[in-house]
C-alpha positions in Angstrom: -68.7 79.3 -70.5 -69.8 76.5 -71.8 -69.8 73.3 -69.5 -67.4 70.0 -70.3 -69.4 66.3 -69.6 -66.3 64.5 -68.0 -68.1 61.8 -68.1 -68.1 61.9 -71.7 -64.4 62.1 -72.0 -63.8 59.2 -69.7 -65.8 56.9 -72.2 -64.4 58.1 -74.8 -61.1 57.4 -74.1 -61.9 54.3 -72.1 -64.0 53.5 -75.8 -60.6 54.5 -77.7 -58.3 53.4 -75.1 -60.3 49.5 -75.4 -60.6 50.1 -79.3 -57.2 49.9 -79.4 -56.2 46.4 -77.3 -58.4 43.0 -77.8 -57.7 40.0 -74.8 -57.2 36.2 -76.2 -56.9 33.5 -74.7 -54.2 30.7 -76.3 -54.5 27.6 -74.7 -51.2 26.2 -73.3 -49.9 22.4 -74.2 -46.8 21.5 -72.1 -43.9 19.3 -72.2 -41.8 17.3 -70.2 -38.6 17.9 -71.7 -36.3 20.7 -72.1 -36.7 23.6 -74.5 -33.8 24.4 -77.0 -34.8 27.8 -75.1 -33.8 26.9 -71.9 -31.4 28.9 -70.2 -32.9 29.6 -66.6 -30.6 27.6 -64.3 -31.2 28.1 -60.5 -29.0 27.2 -57.7 -29.2 25.1 -54.7 -30.5 26.9 -52.2 -28.1 27.4 -49.0 -28.6 23.9 -46.9 -28.7 22.7 -43.2 -27.0 19.8 -41.3 -27.8 16.8 -41.3 -27.8 14.8 -38.1 -25.9 11.5 -38.9 -28.3 9.6 -36.1 -31.1 10.9 -38.2 -33.3 8.7 -40.2 -32.6 10.1 -43.3 -28.9 10.3 -42.6 -29.3 6.4 -42.3 -29.8 6.0 -45.9 -26.5 8.0 -47.0 -24.0 5.7 -45.9 -20.2 6.5 -46.4 -21.0 10.4 -46.8 -20.1 12.7 -44.5 -20.5 16.6 -43.3 -24.0 15.8 -44.5 -26.7 18.7 -45.0 -30.2 18.7 -46.6 -31.7 20.9 -49.0 -35.2 21.5 -51.0 -36.2 22.2 -54.4 -39.5 24.0 -55.2 -40.9 22.4 -58.2 -44.1 25.4 -57.8 -44.8 27.5 -54.8 -47.4 26.6 -52.1 -51.2 26.5 -52.7 -49.8 28.2 -56.0 -52.3 25.7 -58.0 -56.3 25.3 -57.3 -56.8 22.9 -55.6 -53.6 22.5 -53.6 -52.9 21.5 -50.0 -50.3 20.5 -47.5 -50.3 16.7 -48.6 -49.4 18.0 -51.6 -46.0 16.9 -52.4 -44.6 20.1 -54.5 -41.1 20.0 -53.5 -38.2 17.7 -53.2 -35.6 16.7 -51.3 -31.7 16.3 -51.6 -28.4 16.0 -49.4 -25.2 16.7 -50.1 -22.1 15.2 -48.5 -18.3 14.6 -48.3 -17.3 11.0 -49.8 -14.8 8.9 -49.3 -12.7 10.8 -52.4 -13.2 13.8 -50.9 -15.8 15.3 -53.3 -19.1 16.6 -53.1 -21.8 13.8 -53.7 -25.7 14.3 -54.5 -28.6 12.4 -53.5 -32.0 13.1 -54.7 -35.1 12.1 -52.9 -36.8 11.1 -56.4 -39.7 9.0 -55.4 -39.9 12.3 -52.6 -41.0 9.8 -49.7 -38.7 11.6 -46.8 -36.5 8.8 -47.2 -32.6 8.3 -48.9 -32.4 4.9 -48.4 -34.1 3.4 -51.4 -32.0 6.6 -53.7 -28.4 6.3 -54.9 -25.7 9.4 -55.3 -26.4 11.1 -58.4 -22.9 11.7 -60.8 -23.4 14.5 -61.9 -22.1 16.5 -65.1 -19.0 18.6 -64.6 -18.8 22.4 -65.8 -15.6 24.1 -66.2 -15.4 27.7 -66.1 -14.2 28.3 -69.8 -16.6 25.4 -71.8 -20.5 25.3 -72.3 -22.6 22.4 -72.1 -26.2 21.7 -73.7 -28.0 21.9 -70.8 -29.7 18.4 -72.6 -26.4 17.0 -71.9 -26.7 17.4 -68.0 -27.0 15.0 -65.6 -30.8 14.5 -64.4 -32.9 13.0 -62.1 -36.1 12.2 -62.4 -38.2 13.1 -59.5 -41.9 12.7 -58.1 -44.4 15.6 -57.5 -48.0 16.0 -57.1 -51.0 17.8 -58.8 -54.3 19.0 -59.5 -56.3 17.9 -62.3 -59.9 18.9 -62.6 -60.0 19.6 -58.3 -58.0 16.0 -57.4 -54.5 14.9 -56.8 -52.7 13.8 -59.2 -49.0 11.9 -58.8 -46.3 13.4 -61.9 -43.3 13.3 -62.4 -40.3 15.6 -63.9 -36.8 15.3 -64.9 -34.3 17.5 -63.1 -30.9 18.7 -65.1 -28.4 19.3 -63.2 -24.4 20.6 -63.1 -22.0 21.2 -60.8 -19.3 24.2 -61.3 -16.5 23.1 -59.4 -14.4 26.0 -59.2 -17.3 28.0 -57.7 -18.5 24.4 -55.6 -22.0 24.9 -56.9 -24.9 23.1 -58.5 -27.2 24.3 -61.0 -30.2 22.6 -61.9 -33.1 23.1 -64.5 -36.7 22.0 -64.9 -37.0 19.7 -67.9 -40.6 21.4 -69.0 -41.7 24.2 -70.9 -44.9 25.1 -73.2 -46.3 25.5 -76.5 -49.7 27.8 -78.0 -50.2 28.6 -81.5 -50.6 32.1 -82.4 -52.2 32.7 -85.8 -50.9 28.6 -87.2 -47.3 29.4 -86.0 -45.9 27.8 -82.5 -44.5 30.3 -80.1 -42.4 28.5 -76.9 -43.1 29.9 -73.3 -40.5 28.3 -71.0 -40.6 28.6 -67.3 -37.4 30.7 -65.7 -37.5 29.2 -62.5 -40.6 26.3 -62.0 -43.6 24.7 -63.0 -45.6 27.7 -61.4 -44.5 29.7 -64.3 -44.5 32.6 -61.9 -41.5 34.3 -64.8 -41.5 33.0 -68.1 -40.4 34.1 -71.1 -41.7 33.8 -74.7 -40.1 32.7 -77.8 -42.0 33.6 -80.6 -38.9 32.0 -82.6 -37.7 28.4 -83.0 -34.2 29.3 -83.5 -31.9 28.9 -80.1 -30.3 32.1 -79.1 -33.4 34.0 -79.8 -34.9 36.8 -77.8 -37.2 35.5 -75.2 -39.9 38.3 -73.9 -42.0 38.9 -70.6 -44.7 40.1 -69.6 -45.7 43.4 -71.1 -43.3 43.4 -74.0 -44.9 42.2 -77.2 -44.8 39.2 -79.9 -44.7 40.5 -83.6 -46.6 37.6 -85.5 -46.9 38.5 -89.3 -48.3 41.9 -89.4 -50.2 41.7 -86.1 -48.2 42.8 -82.7 -49.3 41.3 -79.3 -48.5 42.4 -75.7 -47.7 39.6 -73.5 -50.6 39.9 -70.5 -50.2 37.2 -68.1 -49.8 33.3 -68.1 -52.6 31.6 -66.1 -51.4 28.1 -64.7 -54.3 27.0 -63.6 -56.4 27.7 -66.8 -53.4 26.5 -68.6 -53.9 29.5 -70.8 -51.3 32.2 -72.1 -53.0 35.4 -72.0 -52.2 38.4 -75.3 -53.4 41.7 -75.6 -54.2 42.1 -79.1 -52.2 46.1 -80.4 -53.9 47.4 -83.6 -52.0 50.2 -83.2 -49.7 50.2 -86.0 -46.1 48.5 -85.4 -44.4 51.8 -86.0 -46.4 53.6 -83.5 -45.6 50.6 -80.6 -42.2 51.6 -78.4 -40.8 49.0 -76.6 -37.1 47.9 -75.5 -37.0 45.0 -77.7 -35.2 43.9 -80.5 -36.9 45.3 -84.0 -38.6 47.4 -81.8 -39.1 51.7 -81.9 -37.0 53.2 -78.4 -39.0 54.2 -75.9 -38.8 58.3 -76.5 -37.3 60.3 -73.8 -36.3 64.3 -72.9 -34.3 64.7 -69.5 -31.3 67.1 -68.7 -28.1 66.6 -69.0 -26.3 65.6 -65.5 -23.3 66.6 -66.5 -23.8 69.9 -69.5 -27.0 70.3 -68.4 -28.1 70.1 -72.0 -31.3 68.2 -73.3 -30.7 65.4 -74.1 -33.8 62.7 -76.5 -33.3 60.1 -78.5 -35.0 62.4 -81.5 -32.0 64.6 -81.1 -29.6 62.2 -81.8 -31.8 60.4 -84.9 -29.8 59.3 -87.8 -26.6 57.9 -85.8 -26.5 54.8 -83.8 -27.3 55.2 -80.1 -25.6 53.4 -77.2 -27.5 53.1 -74.1 -26.6 52.0 -70.5 -28.8 51.8 -67.9 -27.5 51.7 -64.8 -27.4 52.3 -60.6 -25.3 53.7 -58.4 -24.9 50.1 -56.1 -24.6 48.3 -59.1 -21.1 46.9 -59.0 -21.1 45.6 -62.4 -22.4 48.8 -63.6 -19.7 50.4 -62.0 -16.9 48.1 -62.7 -17.6 47.9 -66.8 -17.9 51.9 -67.0 -13.6 51.6 -67.6 -14.7 49.8 -70.4 -17.3 52.2 -72.0 -15.1 55.0 -71.7 -12.3 53.1 -73.7 -14.6 53.0 -76.1 -16.2 56.4 -76.3 -12.9 58.2 -76.4 -11.9 56.1 -79.3 -15.7 56.0 -80.9 -16.4 58.1 -84.3 -19.0 60.4 -82.2 -20.5 61.9 -86.0 -21.6 58.4 -86.4 -22.5 57.2 -82.0 -23.9 58.6 -79.1 -23.6 57.6 -76.0 -26.1 57.7 -72.7 -26.1 56.9 -69.3 -29.3 57.0 -67.9 -28.4 56.6 -64.2 -31.4 55.5 -61.4 -32.6 58.5 -58.7 -29.5 58.7 -56.4 -27.9 61.7 -54.2 -26.2 64.2 -56.7 -23.1 63.5 -54.4 -22.7 59.4 -54.8 -23.6 59.8 -58.7 -21.1 62.5 -59.0 -18.5 60.5 -56.7 -18.8 57.9 -59.5 -18.9 60.4 -62.7 -15.5 61.9 -61.4 -13.7 58.4 -60.5 -14.5 56.8 -63.9 -14.4 60.4 -65.6 -17.3 60.0 -67.2 -17.6 62.5 -70.5 -20.5 60.9 -72.6 -24.2 62.2 -71.4 -25.9 61.5 -68.2 -29.4 61.7 -67.4 -31.0 60.8 -64.3 -34.2 58.7 -64.6 -35.9 61.0 -62.3 -37.6 60.7 -58.8 -40.5 58.2 -60.2 -37.7 56.3 -62.5 -40.3 57.0 -65.2 -37.5 56.4 -68.3 -37.0 52.9 -66.2 -40.5 51.7 -66.0 -40.3 52.7 -70.1 -37.9 50.3 -70.5 -39.2 47.8 -68.3 -35.7 47.3 -66.7 -35.3 44.5 -64.3 -31.6 44.2 -64.5 -28.4 46.1 -64.1 -26.9 46.8 -66.3 -29.0 46.9 -68.8 -27.6 48.0 -72.6 -29.6 48.8 -75.1 -28.2 49.7 -79.1 -30.5 51.2 -81.5 -29.9 52.0 -85.0 -29.9 55.4 -86.7 -34.1 54.9 -87.2 -34.4 54.7 -83.6 -34.9 51.2 -83.7 -33.2 48.7 -81.0 -30.7 46.1 -82.8 -29.0 45.0 -79.9 -29.2 44.3 -76.4 -27.1 43.5 -73.3 -23.8 44.4 -75.1 -20.5 44.7 -73.0 -18.3 47.2 -73.9 -15.9 44.4 -76.0 -18.9 43.4 -78.5 -19.3 47.2 -78.7 -16.1 48.0 -79.6 -16.0 44.6 -82.4 -19.3 46.6 -83.8 -18.0 49.9 -84.3 -14.3 48.5 -86.0 -16.6 46.9 -87.9 -18.4 49.2 -89.4 -21.2 49.2 -87.6 -21.9 45.5 -88.3 -21.8 42.0 -86.7 -18.3 40.3 -87.2 -18.9 37.2 -89.4 -17.1 34.1 -87.7 -14.7 32.0 -89.8 
């Protein structure tokens, strides 16, 4: 029997894999203003009570029920050269004014003293209205950064909005980055703070375009790049150029071929695969038994499914690994009668679809291409009723 040289096989596989991917680093330019793609709002943290006799409280005269909290501009030690003297967060105080309304004071110069600060008049967001983030109230706040190993003082605008119904303040940083890829500008928006540990990359200058994250792809002309990482210390966005034909690349992103899977239907025991339903639209609903929002939406999905022409569209639910008892309870409660598969013991389908939140929904066209994401049942209903096309607003 001929012996196999496993070292040679490994080297061959590694060489082929490396040949398909090429790492590139794009220098970043940072901007201290809002991007049109800025949508990542955070909620002011739960605050602790501030003693009326404390030094800080002296700067908050006229307010009662004082609570103090902190906004992290970036996590401690996330930049090279950071030490405990760096102002990487800023404090704020919430209190009740004489008119009985909640008031917010930001320590703008970040000196742990509110006596030189005043109440910030915050924009109000009613539940049925929308305001562009650039119209939100803002406060310019000082913080410290590291440049070439030295501490430097910087400032950043933080935009705030107040929602009375929920009695909550939301904020976002006026900060984003740009890079050039093959002569075209791409934008990178931090989803939480200035560390860019979580971020979205936009390859389209249109507001509302889809942002993509680590391990997803951006398409530039005829070339495709996988987003690898963003290094805030080197100020680079790291991509991998994928040399495979675009038609061979699977991703849950709009415009890409949906990742293939084959699993057993939990209800009918039939085999379910995307390839089997080529020629039809496919609505994927990815959920878990512990996701309240998922369960709440299912009766609406069932209503659409029961009325849909199933010669044109299939519905496939993908549920995370759990006991069959819990899954069956939901099947019976909702009356699920569409195809339902389990993401298996390792939740491999979830990994393929890079699921980060539940529910995750996708609409796949008859050619197997993802055309929509984040659809609620009502939007899907309108799409179907309009002959499987978007409703044009007049």
